[in-house]
VOGU-3710 file (C-alpha; in Angstrom, 3 decimals, decimal comma):
1> mrktssgprg> 0,000/0,000/0,000  1,353/3,503/-0,993  1,627/6,462/1,336  -0,784/9,254/0,508  1,043/12,058/2,267  2,771/14,553/0,021  6,182/16,152/0,421  9,642/15,697/-1,052  11,909/12,993/0,254  15,704/12,928/0,025
11> sskndnsttk> 17,546/10,047/-1,622  18,856/7,337/0,692  22,311/5,810/0,562  22,962/2,646/-1,450  22,736/-0,698/0,309  26,268/-1,483/1,517  25,492/-5,145/2,262  25,775/-6,209/-1,370  29,075/-7,457/-2,755  28,258/-6,572/-6,325
21> pttpkpkrsp> 30,020/-3,389/-7,467  27,544/-0,595/-8,164  27,801/2,681/-10,042  27,622/5,947/-8,153  24,033/7,168/-7,888  23,413/10,066/-10,366  22,280/13,457/-9,145  18,496/14,086/-9,203  17,339/15,858/-12,359  14,017/16,082/-14,225
31> qlenhsslsg> 15,700/16,253/-17,612  17,579/13,632/-19,597  20,175/16,108/-20,874  21,183/17,247/-17,418  21,707/13,686/-16,235  23,800/12,767/-19,252  26,059/15,765/-18,800  26,584/14,959/-15,166  27,501/11,367/-15,945  29,836/12,454/-18,699
41> stssntlspk> 31,769/14,824/-16,495  32,270/12,069/-13,961  33,766/9,548/-16,399  36,106/11,978/-18,101  38,401/12,001/-15,090  38,497/8,220/-14,549  40,872/5,506/-15,804  39,768/2,801/-18,170  40,823/-0,702/-17,084  42,117/-1,347/-20,629
51> kpssrtsrsp> 44,684/1,444/-20,488  48,004/1,050/-18,715  48,454/3,123/-15,623  50,479/6,280/-16,108  51,750/5,978/-12,568  55,375/4,584/-12,312  56,153/1,791/-9,936  57,995/2,668/-6,783  59,509/-0,815/-6,455  63,239/-1,052/-7,117
61> spssttprsv> 64,299/-1,984/-10,597  66,036/-5,332/-10,973  68,819/-3,711/-12,976  69,519/-1,104/-10,350  73,144/-1,194/-9,102  72,339/0,862/-6,029  71,514/-1,272/-3,107  68,119/-0,519/-1,518  65,913/-1,985/1,107  63,072/-4,042/-0,321
71> rpaasssvrd> 59,550/-2,997/0,710  56,988/-5,617/1,566  54,338/-6,430/-1,100  50,929/-4,766/-0,901  48,348/-6,598/1,154  45,580/-8,532/-0,575  42,862/-6,172/0,794  44,524/-3,171/-0,838  44,814/-5,011/-4,138  41,105/-5,940/-3,958
81> aiaqaklrka> 40,106/-2,314/-3,297  42,106/-1,109/-6,275  40,564/-3,749/-8,483  37,025/-2,812/-7,402  37,704/0,898/-8,077  38,886/0,073/-11,595  35,832/-2,055/-12,162  33,503/0,743/-11,029  35,152/3,154/-13,455  34,682/0,656/-16,238
91> nnkavqqeeq> 31,005/0,266/-15,288  30,555/4,036/-15,415  31,643/4,077/-19,034  29,381/1,165/-19,854  26,429/2,959/-18,233  27,065/6,059/-20,362  27,119/3,991/-23,537  23,926/2,228/-22,493  22,092/5,507/-21,811  23,133/6,940/-25,146
101> sdggsrslnv> 21,898/3,844/-26,955  18,520/3,553/-25,161  17,534/7,274/-25,393  17,962/7,986/-21,718  15,458/5,452/-20,395  17,636/4,885/-17,372  17,427/8,621/-16,580  13,633/8,431/-16,889  13,631/5,522/-14,475  15,592/7,574/-11,971
111> iikqakssgr> 13,056/10,411/-12,238  10,177/7,984/-11,817  11,887/6,479/-8,799  12,198/9,921/-7,246  8,577/10,722/-8,109  7,397/7,697/-6,175  8,887/9,169/-3,031  7,984/12,841/-3,678  4,624/12,597/-5,439  5,857/14,937/-8,209
121> lnishrslke> 6,788/13,902/-11,742  8,261/16,209/-14,399  8,801/14,711/-17,874  8,720/17,951/-19,866  11,019/18,823/-22,805  11,552/15,220/-23,956  9,930/15,202/-27,423  7,509/12,553/-26,152  4,650/11,513/-28,426  2,850/9,818/-25,561
131> ipeevwkmye> 3,230/9,335/-21,855  5,914/6,608/-21,482  4,818/3,124/-20,447  7,180/3,323/-17,494  5,035/6,115/-16,074  1,802/4,149/-16,318  3,476/1,196/-14,593  5,407/3,183/-12,021  3,353/1,870/-9,107  3,055/-1,732/-10,283
141> vdtknitidf> 4,698/-4,255/-7,922  6,334/-7,420/-9,233  5,378/-10,000/-6,620  8,114/-12,344/-7,844  10,828/-9,779/-7,237  10,019/-8,413/-3,779  13,018/-7,923/-1,488  12,890/-6,914/2,113  15,614/-4,541/3,237  16,089/-4,598/6,981
151> tggssdvwye> 18,935/-2,079/6,872  16,717/0,859/5,815  19,134/1,774/3,049  16,778/1,382/0,061  14,545/4,272/-1,046  12,459/2,273/-3,517  10,403/0,027/-1,311  6,695/-0,255/-1,981  5,625/0,789/1,486  7,556/4,109/1,190
161> qidlirlvaa> 5,810/5,221/-2,040  3,594/8,314/-2,239  0,649/8,856/-4,570  1,385/11,117/-7,539  -0,115/14,563/-6,923  1,691/16,642/-9,549  2,309/15,745/-13,202  4,172/18,011/-15,621  4,457/16,770/-19,203  4,668/20,120/-20,977
171> dnviekidkr> 6,650/21,014/-24,089  6,419/17,631/-25,789  4,474/16,406/-28,841  1,943/14,269/-26,980  -1,171/13,599/-29,066  -3,314/11,620/-26,629  -3,653/10,741/-22,980  -4,190/7,095/-22,049  -7,325/6,193/-20,111  -5,060/4,803/-17,418
181> iiefsalafi> -4,772/8,390/-16,163  -7,487/7,394/-13,693  -4,923/5,246/-11,874  -3,407/8,512/-10,637  -6,563/9,563/-8,823  -4,672/11,709/-6,314  -3,478/14,169/-8,987  -4,140/17,765/-7,966  -1,999/19,525/-10,610  -1,547/18,638/-14,301
191> dlhnnqlstl> 0,439/20,701/-16,799  0,147/19,534/-20,420  0,751/22,836/-22,170  2,511/22,999/-25,548  1,627/19,558/-26,885  -0,562/18,248/-29,718  -3,655/17,254/-27,741  -7,127/17,615/-29,240  -9,120/15,286/-26,972  -9,029/13,811/-23,492
201> pdefgqlqnl> -10,348/10,394/-22,407  -13,596/10,235/-20,438  -11,644/8,782/-17,519  -9,978/12,188/-17,134  -13,214/13,457/-15,640  -12,846/11,058/-12,705  -9,833/12,908/-11,287  -11,845/14,398/-8,474  -8,821/15,876/-6,701  -7,653/17,846/-9,740
211> gilnlsnnkf> -7,587/21,565/-8,942  -5,238/23,081/-11,559  -5,103/22,105/-15,238  -3,016/23,724/-17,973  -3,964/22,758/-21,551  -2,622/25,877/-23,285  -0,922/25,654/-26,686  -2,636/22,478/-27,861  -5,194/21,745/-30,587  -8,527/21,654/-28,751
221> sklpncltyl> -11,403/22,930/-30,872  -13,931/22,589/-28,049  -13,931/22,027/-24,341  -13,487/18,310/-23,559  -16,748/17,163/-22,005  -14,923/15,203/-19,310  -13,713/18,436/-17,729  -17,241/19,351/-16,683  -17,145/16,495/-14,174  -14,080/17,807/-12,358
231> qslvelqias> -15,652/18,951/-9,112  -12,457/20,399/-7,612  -11,172/22,314/-10,664  -10,428/25,923/-9,694  -7,958/26,923/-12,423  -8,165/26,119/-16,141  -5,744/27,458/-18,729  -6,734/26,624/-22,287  -5,169/29,576/-24,115  -3,730/29,302/-27,629
241> nnlsdvldsa> -5,897/26,466/-28,901  -8,404/26,243/-31,769  -11,545/27,326/-29,900  -13,758/29,286/-32,280  -17,247/30,761/-32,762  -19,321/31,335/-29,620  -17,604/29,842/-26,609  -18,830/26,354/-25,750  -21,702/26,627/-23,254  -20,186/23,669/-21,394
251> fgnlskleil> -17,801/26,140/-19,775  -20,754/27,211/-17,663  -20,639/23,851/-15,872  -17,240/24,615/-14,332  -18,963/26,415/-11,492  -16,026/26,283/-9,060  -13,514/27,913/-11,398  -11,608/30,840/-9,948  -9,132/31,381/-12,800  -10,035/30,903/-16,478
261> disqnkitgl> -7,645/31,749/-19,312  -9,050/31,254/-22,819  -6,955/33,939/-24,499  -5,441/33,665/-27,981  -8,205/31,635/-29,576  -10,809/32,631/-32,181  -13,847/33,069/-29,942  -16,478/35,432/-31,335  -18,959/35,473/-28,465  -19,738/34,346/-24,941
271> pieisnlknl> -22,707/32,171/-23,950  -25,089/33,318/-21,247  -24,072/30,177/-19,326  -20,818/31,893/-18,412  -22,851/33,680/-15,767  -22,720/30,408/-13,771  -19,037/31,022/-13,036  -19,797/33,043/-9,944  -16,504/32,180/-8,209  -14,239/33,592/-10,924
281> rklnlsknql> -11,441/35,856/-9,733  -9,500/36,163/-13,000  -10,966/35,964/-16,507  -8,684/36,327/-19,526  -10,464/36,702/-22,881  -7,754/38,695/-24,647  -6,609/38,126/-28,235  -9,837/36,615/-29,518  -12,445/37,940/-31,957  -15,078/39,088/-29,466
291> keipglalsg> -17,386/41,851/-30,656  -19,371/42,210/-27,459  -19,602/40,941/-23,901  -23,013/40,209/-22,364  -22,913/42,651/-19,486  -25,560/40,939/-17,389  -23,654/37,647/-17,661  -20,778/39,258/-15,758  -22,901/41,067/-13,210  -23,161/37,993/-10,986
301> mtyleelevs> -19,377/37,569/-10,722  -19,052/39,298/-7,386  -15,524/37,919/-6,791  -14,072/38,896/-10,182  -10,840/40,850/-9,640  -9,240/40,923/-13,106  -10,916/41,109/-16,514  -8,687/40,970/-19,599  -10,423/41,677/-22,941  -7,633/43,400/-24,881
311> enqleivfkd> -6,953/42,810/-28,588  -10,446/41,789/-29,632  -12,966/43,478/-31,909  -15,120/44,994/-29,188  -17,177/48,071/-30,028  -19,046/48,035/-26,723  -17,676/46,414/-23,586  -20,920/45,753/-21,713  -23,835/45,079/-24,056  -27,556/44,310/-23,646
321> ldgqtvilps> -27,944/45,774/-20,171  -31,628/46,610/-20,783  -31,496/49,529/-18,400  -29,971/47,474/-15,624  -26,732/48,222/-13,810  -23,626/46,028/-13,906  -21,917/45,987/-10,517  -18,547/44,297/-10,194  -17,748/44,962/-6,542  -14,336/43,222/-6,476
331> ltrlnarqnk> -12,903/44,214/-9,878  -9,500/45,884/-9,523  -8,199/45,613/-13,114  -9,974/46,080/-16,457  -7,805/45,804/-19,561  -9,643/46,592/-22,805  -6,734/47,915/-24,847  -6,547/47,681/-28,631  -10,174/47,146/-29,610  -12,684/49,251/-31,542
341> ikaldesqda> -14,528/50,489/-28,476  -16,671/53,585/-28,881  -18,487/53,342/-25,564  -18,348/51,165/-22,475  -22,081/50,491/-22,736  -24,879/51,353/-25,139  -27,025/53,292/-22,684  -27,833/56,883/-23,623  -29,420/57,742/-20,286  -26,595/56,892/-17,915
351> sifhptiklp> -25,815/59,639/-15,446  -23,936/60,116/-12,240  -27,137/59,293/-10,397  -28,089/56,340/-12,577  -24,822/54,776/-13,794  -25,011/51,596/-15,823  -21,606/50,366/-14,626  -20,268/50,462/-11,071  -16,669/49,467/-10,332  -16,080/50,653/-6,752
361> klkellvsln> -12,716/48,880/-6,208  -11,197/49,405/-9,652  -7,506/50,365/-9,512  -6,419/49,905/-13,145  -8,436/50,999/-16,179  -6,560/50,352/-19,424  -8,473/51,392/-22,565  -5,819/52,803/-24,898  -5,907/52,282/-28,684  -9,683/52,509/-29,053
371> riesfgpllh> -12,220/55,051/-30,350  -13,711/56,253/-27,081  -15,022/59,817/-26,836  -16,524/59,670/-23,357  -16,634/57,463/-20,272  -20,024/58,817/-19,256  -20,379/58,734/-15,459  -18,026/55,742/-15,032  -15,241/57,595/-13,201  -17,721/58,703/-10,557
381> ttpnleildm> -17,991/55,040/-9,539  -14,215/54,368/-9,364  -12,964/56,315/-6,329  -9,966/53,966/-5,854  -8,599/54,280/-9,394  -4,776/54,472/-9,452  -3,902/53,898/-13,124  -5,861/55,307/-16,071  -4,534/54,655/-19,576  -6,848/56,368/-22,066
391> gdnkfteipe> -4,234/57,217/-24,677  -4,889/56,915/-28,424  -8,620/57,559/-28,299  -10,884/60,425/-29,394  -11,414/62,416/-26,214  -11,885/66,132/-26,822  -12,067/67,035/-23,135  -11,008/65,631/-19,792  -13,416/62,850/-18,729  -16,083/63,718/-16,226
401> glialknikr> -15,079/62,851/-12,681  -11,337/62,611/-13,383  -10,375/65,608/-11,256  -12,065/64,033/-8,228  -9,899/60,880/-8,281  -7,783/61,304/-5,163  -5,755/58,066/-5,512  -4,732/58,265/-9,152  -0,969/57,922/-9,726  -0,545/57,299/-13,467
411> ldlsnnalky> -2,550/59,118/-16,133  -2,043/58,726/-19,882  -3,925/61,306/-21,976  -1,634/61,093/-24,991  -2,760/61,041/-28,634  -6,318/62,230/-28,186  -8,018/65,435/-29,372  -7,728/67,426/-26,147  -7,586/71,186/-26,608  -6,885/72,132/-23,014
421> lpaelgllnl> -5,310/70,731/-19,895  -7,446/72,055/-17,036  -5,524/73,698/-14,238  -7,294/71,432/-11,767  -5,079/68,564/-12,953  -2,353/70,234/-10,942  -4,137/69,174/-7,759  -3,752/65,475/-8,525  -0,906/63,632/-6,823  0,355/62,028/-10,030
431> dvlawegnpl> 3,610/60,143/-10,482  3,257/60,031/-14,278  1,238/62,294/-16,593  1,471/61,692/-20,350  -0,146/64,385/-22,521  1,831/64,420/-25,776  0,069/64,108/-29,115  -2,884/66,409/-28,351  -3,692/69,700/-30,160  -3,402/71,636/-26,890
441> knapkgpkst> -3,736/75,393/-26,931  -2,125/75,681/-23,516  0,567/73,063/-24,014  3,717/73,617/-21,960  6,719/74,607/-24,034  9,628/72,197/-24,159  9,994/68,941/-22,276  8,615/68,961/-18,770  8,689/66,392/-16,035  5,422/65,343/-14,468
451> aallktlkdr> 6,188/67,298/-11,305  7,026/70,455/-13,279  3,899/70,165/-15,408  1,669/69,674/-12,382  3,205/72,718/-10,721  2,596/74,801/-13,845  -1,030/73,718/-13,926  -1,510/74,284/-10,212  -0,047/77,776/-10,475  -2,837/78,670/-12,873
461> lttvdlnnme> -5,453/78,112/-10,216  -7,003/81,230/-8,741  -9,278/81,709/-5,797  -11,331/78,604/-6,468  -10,626/76,147/-3,635  -10,544/72,696/-5,167  -8,289/71,110/-2,586  -11,239/69,774/-0,628  -13,308/68,837/-3,638  -14,752/65,363/-3,303
471> gptipesgqh> -15,814/63,019/-6,025  -19,543/62,635/-6,488  -21,109/59,610/-4,968  -23,925/57,490/-6,250  -27,259/57,776/-4,405  -28,068/54,829/-2,216  -30,397/52,210/-3,603  -33,296/53,348/-1,444  -33,088/56,950/-2,581  -35,448/58,039/-5,338
481> pgrvgsrrsp> -34,495/60,481/-8,081  -35,749/64,001/-7,595  -36,436/63,622/-3,873  -34,495/65,394/-1,189  -32,208/63,632/1,222  -31,142/60,114/2,020  -32,633/58,320/4,970  -30,200/57,499/7,734  -30,888/56,527/11,257  -31,378/59,499/13,611
491> sdsglktsga> -29,073/57,699/15,996  -26,087/57,995/13,651  -23,188/59,551/15,528  -22,774/63,284/14,948  -25,884/63,581/12,753  -29,001/65,672/13,130  -32,112/64,577/11,275  -34,019/67,258/9,439  -37,095/65,660/7,905  -37,305/65,520/4,133
501> lgtitqqgva> -33,871/67,114/3,805  -32,328/63,943/5,167  -29,488/64,081/7,655  -27,390/67,157/8,249  -24,150/66,950/10,191  -23,723/68,865/13,422  -20,847/70,656/11,731  -23,211/71,729/8,973  -25,673/73,072/11,505  -22,938/74,895/13,380
511> sksldlskkn> -21,564/76,485/10,203  -25,055/77,111/8,833  -24,175/75,134/5,726  -26,854/73,236/3,814  -25,249/70,548/1,641  -27,672/68,892/-0,787  -25,105/68,076/-3,468  -25,000/64,762/-5,308  -28,604/63,848/-4,547  -30,129/63,806/-8,045
521> lsditqedle> -32,370/66,759/-7,221  -34,230/68,905/-9,707  -36,343/70,909/-7,232  -36,771/71,641/-3,538  -40,127/72,746/-2,165  -40,664/75,451/0,401  -42,215/72,838/2,689  -38,929/70,924/2,665  -36,930/74,032/3,551  -39,295/75,015/6,337
531> eltfkpttvl> -38,143/71,951/8,276  -34,630/73,364/8,650  -33,708/74,177/12,240  -31,256/76,914/11,172  -30,997/79,663/8,600  -28,347/78,657/6,043  -25,644/81,015/4,854  -23,977/78,566/2,434  -26,035/76,390/0,089  -24,414/73,580/-1,870
541> lsfntfqtip> -26,537/72,156/-4,698  -23,646/70,813/-6,799  -23,954/67,733/-8,990  -27,724/67,740/-9,354  -30,087/68,490/-12,233  -31,320/71,990/-11,326  -32,182/74,376/-14,152  -33,273/77,209/-11,857  -32,780/78,191/-8,233  -35,711/76,723/-6,258
551> lgfkmylnti> -38,158/79,420/-5,164  -38,217/77,973/-1,687  -34,908/79,662/-0,929  -36,556/83,077/-0,970  -37,374/82,527/2,702  -33,617/82,881/3,351  -32,985/85,928/1,158  -31,153/87,853/3,832  -28,968/85,038/5,165  -27,569/83,237/2,105
561> ttfhldhnkf> -24,093/84,458/1,157  -22,876/81,599/-1,064  -24,564/79,492/-3,742  -22,742/76,467/-5,219  -24,703/75,504/-8,335  -21,903/73,861/-10,322  -22,466/70,664/-12,311  -26,165/71,153/-12,930  -28,316/71,822/-16,002  -28,486/75,625/-16,105
571> tsfpsfddps> -28,778/76,896/-19,682  -29,289/80,547/-18,709  -28,150/82,772/-15,878  -30,364/82,368/-12,771  -33,210/84,880/-12,547  -36,703/85,148/-11,088  -39,974/86,324/-12,617  -40,700/88,177/-9,393  -38,302/91,180/-9,298  -38,754/91,474/-5,552
581> ivfpnlntld> -36,690/88,323/-5,056  -33,222/89,660/-4,325  -30,371/88,112/-2,358  -28,714/91,258/-0,999  -25,933/89,461/0,890  -24,940/86,908/-1,743  -21,260/87,437/-2,528  -20,219/84,112/-4,137  -21,954/82,318/-7,001  -20,516/79,165/-8,585
591> lsanqlnslp> -22,142/78,179/-11,882  -19,229/76,223/-13,347  -19,790/73,109/-15,439  -23,262/73,993/-16,640  -24,581/74,862/-20,106  -24,648/78,670/-19,986  -24,511/80,466/-23,339  -24,457/84,072/-22,120  -24,312/86,381/-19,104  -26,603/89,303/-18,208
601> gesdhtafpn> -25,666/92,868/-19,153  -25,566/96,062/-17,112  -29,168/96,946/-17,924  -30,554/93,555/-16,974  -32,181/93,031/-13,590  -30,211/90,821/-11,255  -31,098/89,120/-8,007  -27,466/89,357/-6,843  -26,562/93,049/-6,762  -23,636/92,654/-4,354
611> lqilnvnnnr> -21,937/89,685/-6,000  -18,163/89,668/-5,560  -17,066/86,251/-6,924  -18,553/84,713/-10,065  -17,368/81,357/-11,412  -18,651/80,357/-14,867  -15,809/78,042/-15,842  -16,541/75,190/-18,252  -19,671/76,543/-19,903  -20,494/77,551/-23,478
621> iaelpaklpf> -20,283/81,325/-23,252  -19,265/82,824/-26,589  -19,419/86,549/-25,747  -19,218/88,761/-22,673  -21,313/91,930/-22,223  -19,541/95,279/-22,176  -20,617/95,646/-18,557  -21,793/93,041/-16,077  -24,601/94,008/-13,652  -22,386/93,351/-10,622
631> pklitflats> -20,646/96,587/-9,609  -18,831/94,932/-6,671  -17,478/91,994/-8,669  -13,761/91,486/-7,983  -13,181/87,851/-9,119  -14,369/86,625/-12,498  -13,559/83,083/-13,638  -14,496/82,116/-17,195  -11,924/79,542/-18,269  -12,774/76,854/-20,826
641> nsltsittst> -15,645/78,578/-22,588  -16,038/79,664/-26,237  -14,951/83,303/-25,998  -13,447/84,752/-29,158  -12,973/88,342/-27,973  -13,114/90,463/-24,824  -13,772/94,138/-24,021  -11,781/96,127/-21,499  -14,853/97,665/-19,855  -16,072/94,214/-18,787
651> fenmevvdvs> -13,267/93,914/-16,242  -13,183/97,359/-14,644  -12,489/97,274/-10,893  -11,826/93,524/-10,944  -8,844/92,004/-9,182  -8,797/88,436/-10,535  -9,642/87,625/-14,160  -9,323/84,137/-15,658  -10,222/83,809/-19,338  -7,725/81,052/-20,141
661> nnnighlppt> -8,474/78,143/-22,454  -10,821/80,014/-24,763  -10,378/81,117/-28,368  -9,584/84,776/-27,819  -7,716/86,131/-30,824  -6,731/89,552/-29,458  -6,012/91,140/-26,074  -7,014/94,837/-26,039  -4,002/96,938/-24,980  -6,230/99,129/-22,764
671> lgnirsiktl> -6,676/96,130/-20,507  -3,266/97,049/-19,165  -4,702/100,265/-17,729  -6,956/98,446/-15,259  -4,624/98,839/-12,315  -6,917/96,878/-9,996  -6,139/93,588/-11,753  -3,694/91,573/-9,642  -4,116/88,219/-11,415  -4,729/87,846/-15,139
681> lvegnsfrvp> -4,785/84,380/-16,691  -4,962/84,236/-20,487  -3,082/81,062/-21,455  -4,578/78,652/-23,954  -6,022/81,216/-26,355  -5,350/81,824/-30,038  -3,745/85,299/-29,846  -0,120/85,584/-30,960  0,794/88,658/-28,939  1,876/88,891/-26,288
691> rytivqqgta> 4,109/85,928/-26,957  4,105/82,851/-24,812  7,347/83,783/-23,083  5,718/86,964/-21,791  2,523/85,182/-20,759  4,614/82,720/-18,773  6,180/85,580/-16,799  2,858/86,344/-15,148  0,359/89,128/-14,691  2,781/92,027/-14,225
701> aimeylrgri> 4,640/91,235/-17,448  1,413/90,889/-19,431  -0,029/94,166/-18,117  3,202/96,046/-18,785  3,334/94,674/-22,320  -0,283/95,717/-22,995  0,307/99,227/-21,681  3,323/99,473/-23,930  1,129/98,845/-26,965  -1,339/101,651/-26,239
711> pk> -0,921/104,346/-28,942  0,535/107,590/-27,569
//
């Protein structure tokens, strides 16, 4: 009976009780070539018994005339030892000749002998066309040739043998596996990669201990049916075979798989049965001919950590979602490089509040060499993203949500159609930023390191405080679109419940700050606001779908000093039909990232007569009025709009002006006469004067240059 415990065993010494001369035991090696070389190096330094000894005799010569004392003759035991040594050397040479003539079968026998004591057999790289007969018979016992060794010197006794648990027969030319494979029922690991296999015997499916199987680089055209009976199989590698068309639905029966590699085949589609592989951690589908991936089939793979779909023909990554959301809660790596992807999914209605794909633990997103123009709201669902490779696509602007990624370390924006690098990129803690190959209007001159580029971008920032900006979050599943607040327990530590407005932190109450951002709101009723236990001074409505300021806020006309309305759906500057609605103490208004086309003029009525800071960055404003209706305005931010010209009178009495990243073709020289301007940012426009070297020197240099161009 064989031992079933696994673990390597060292070789024992040869039995010294025998009188028959034996050859020295060769060193352990899994390869025939290694053993032959070792044997050869041993014999090269030995003496053949047929050759005369080169050693001269030390006995006195009979013809010597000098008298000497005669030494006694060597003892018989010494002569026997010398004779045995010569015989062993002769046997060594005979063994070498025998191994060369029989193809190394003796070396194979040594490996098999070692495998019986270790449970591991490696017969790779031997040009084998089939598993050798010696392997199939390695545990057979010849009852007529049983010897009992009481000295403990033999390592090849039947009661010391261990069941084979690991078989490596890779890199041969094996065409079939014998049905006797079932005799190795303890096998837990089999590596048959790089052979000529196209089928497996049914008995293969009875290896119930088999956990890891490598069949890569063979000739399988479909999944062998026997594999579906392997109840312990957790890893299957069947890359580089002849699998084609839609993947065999039988793969869905391998329900315990954790790692599946079917890359480098000719698969054109995936069956819905793949959704049964709910334990998958790694799925490699790269280098096939896939045109789509059934999104809902992957949605049940809650343990999936790595998804490789590069080098296919994908146009959409997740298809046929039917309005549902794919959530892959464990995915850390998505590689979809070198496809034909235009969009990650086909939904037209996806938004930050209703995303169709959620990847909360994603760390690597690799989508270079595609045709992508937008990620939609995807980046809002990837707060842990560290590596984003979106090079060689068709992006015309920085993806939504990118600036809010606090953990990102590597960002590749190269070879797209970006016109501007937003200054907010300077706030990211990047190790690598690649931007080359874009038609940037504000491109840095000359080579710049990542650190230098980030500093340049950060220096462009003005009074807008983005350091504490947080990425938008997705509303909880119980929260309905358009309704105020999310329901938390009133007992939550540090929280104060305020009816329909949801929970407001104690800090918010103390600072009189009402934060209703990222709640998918389009309106707030006066009844909702009446439930507040304080009068707000700061109102944050960012990342919602407002088109106007809710009328309910008129009850706080005299207390509100700051409105954050960025990332909403405003198409026109906020106004009210009732002219009596005026916010006399409002000094800061943020309308960035909306859809504004114009701003009010001096003659237009405004509800914010004492406004001091106005942020309209990232809108669609094509022209500024000669005078804004805000006489106390000192900070005006209008970067990344569509301005083609500006008028000096617009900026009178202002201190900070940012009109960078527009299409302004001319700076009026009289702008230099506005002595109140302390910061003027004009990079990324189409004007040729002042030259870039002057613009880079800062506000003082620009203003001096403009004054110098005023006609005298």
